[in-house]
C-alpha positions in Angstrom: 8.4 12.3 -28.3 11.5 14.2 -30.4 8.9 16.7 -31.7 8.0 17.6 -28.1 11.4 18.2 -26.9 12.8 17.6 -23.7 10.6 16.2 -20.6 12.5 19.3 -18.4 11.3 21.4 -20.8 7.7 20.9 -20.9 4.6 21.4 -18.9 4.2 19.5 -15.7 1.1 17.8 -17.2 2.7 17.0 -20.5 5.7 15.8 -18.8 3.6 13.5 -16.4 2.0 12.2 -19.5 5.3 11.3 -21.0 6.2 8.8 -18.9 3.7 6.2 -20.2 6.0 6.2 -23.9 9.4 6.7 -22.5 11.6 3.2 -22.0 11.1 0.9 -18.7 15.3 1.9 -18.3 14.3 5.7 -18.5 11.2 6.1 -16.9 12.6 5.9 -13.1 15.4 8.6 -13.7 12.4 10.5 -15.8 9.8 9.9 -12.8 12.7 11.1 -10.3 13.3 14.2 -12.0 9.8 15.2 -12.5 8.8 14.6 -8.6 12.2 17.0 -7.9 10.9 19.5 -10.3 7.2 19.5 -8.7 8.4 19.7 -5.1 11.7 22.1 -5.9 9.4 24.6 -8.4 6.2 24.6 -7.5 5.8 24.5 -3.8 2.7 26.4 -3.7 1.1 24.7 -6.7 -2.5 23.1 -5.6 -2.0 20.4 -8.5 1.4 19.5 -7.3 0.2 16.3 -5.1 -2.2 15.4 -7.8 0.7 15.0 -10.4 3.2 13.1 -7.9 0.0 10.9 -7.9 -0.2 10.6 -11.7 3.9 10.4 -11.7 3.8 7.2 -9.2 0.9 5.7 -10.3 2.3 5.8 -14.0 5.3 4.4 -12.5 3.7 1.6 -10.5 1.5 0.4 -13.5 4.8 0.4 -15.4 7.2 -1.6 -13.6 4.8 -4.1 -11.8 7.8 -6.4 -11.0 8.8 -3.9 -8.1 7.5 -3.7 -4.7 5.6 -1.1 -3.2 9.0 -0.5 -1.2 11.3 -0.4 -4.1 9.1 2.3 -5.9 9.1 4.3 -3.0 13.1 3.7 -2.9 13.7 4.1 -6.7 11.4 7.4 -7.1 12.2 8.8 -2.8 8.5 9.0 -2.4 6.0 7.1 0.0 3.3 5.2 -1.7 1.3 5.4 1.7 1.0 9.7 0.7 -0.8 9.6 -2.1 -4.6 10.0 -2.7 -4.9 6.6 -4.3 -3.3 4.8 -1.6 -5.8 7.0 1.1 -9.0 6.4 -0.7 -8.1 2.4 -0.5 -7.3 2.3 2.8 -10.5 4.3 3.8 -12.5 1.9 1.7 -11.1 -1.1 3.4 -11.2 0.5 6.5 -15.5 1.4 5.6 -15.8 -2.4 4.4 -14.5 -3.6 7.7 -16.9 -1.4 9.8 -19.5 -2.1 7.7 -19.0 -6.4 8.7 -18.9 -5.4 12.1 -22.3 -3.1 12.0 -23.9 -6.6 10.4 -22.2 -8.2 13.5 -24.3 -6.0 15.7 -21.1 -4.5 17.0 -21.6 -1.3 19.1 -20.9 2.3 16.7 -18.1 3.4 19.6 -16.3 0.0 19.4 -16.1 0.1 15.8 -15.0 3.4 15.6 -12.6 2.5 17.9 -11.3 -0.1 16.1 -11.2 0.9 12.6 -10.2 4.6 13.7 -13.4 6.1 11.7 -15.3 8.6 13.5 -18.8 7.9 15.0 -19.9 10.1 12.7 -18.6 8.1 9.8 -19.7 4.8 11.3 -23.3 6.1 11.5 -23.3 7.2 8.2 -22.2 3.9 7.2 -24.9 2.4 9.4 -27.3 4.3 7.5 -26.4 3.4 4.2 -26.4 -0.1 5.1 -30.0 0.1 6.1 -31.1 1.8 3.0 -29.7 -1.2 0.9 
């Protein structure tokens, strides 16, 4: 790590990848530093949320004994705002909607219960009919 220099001086992408090799004791501090750097120095950067997602994902996988709430508090973030979490929630809603479709519930009711739009439920219905 010494060959690359200090994390604070590296590009955001390289610094994020450095989180995979720093010690577990250093990782939370370095992650907070990186998230703060991204949010303060790069407010208009389109890749900002991607880097924050990468940092949170790395810390989540590195520190498996911590709960989601503990990671949120440690990093000052909300895991619920990450792309991975949002995609997992959407997948869960889709699976629930598919089960409801199999039980022949009306599309409007499925939409209301799952929070999916009627169009999304209809698209799932079409996909289910094709399989």
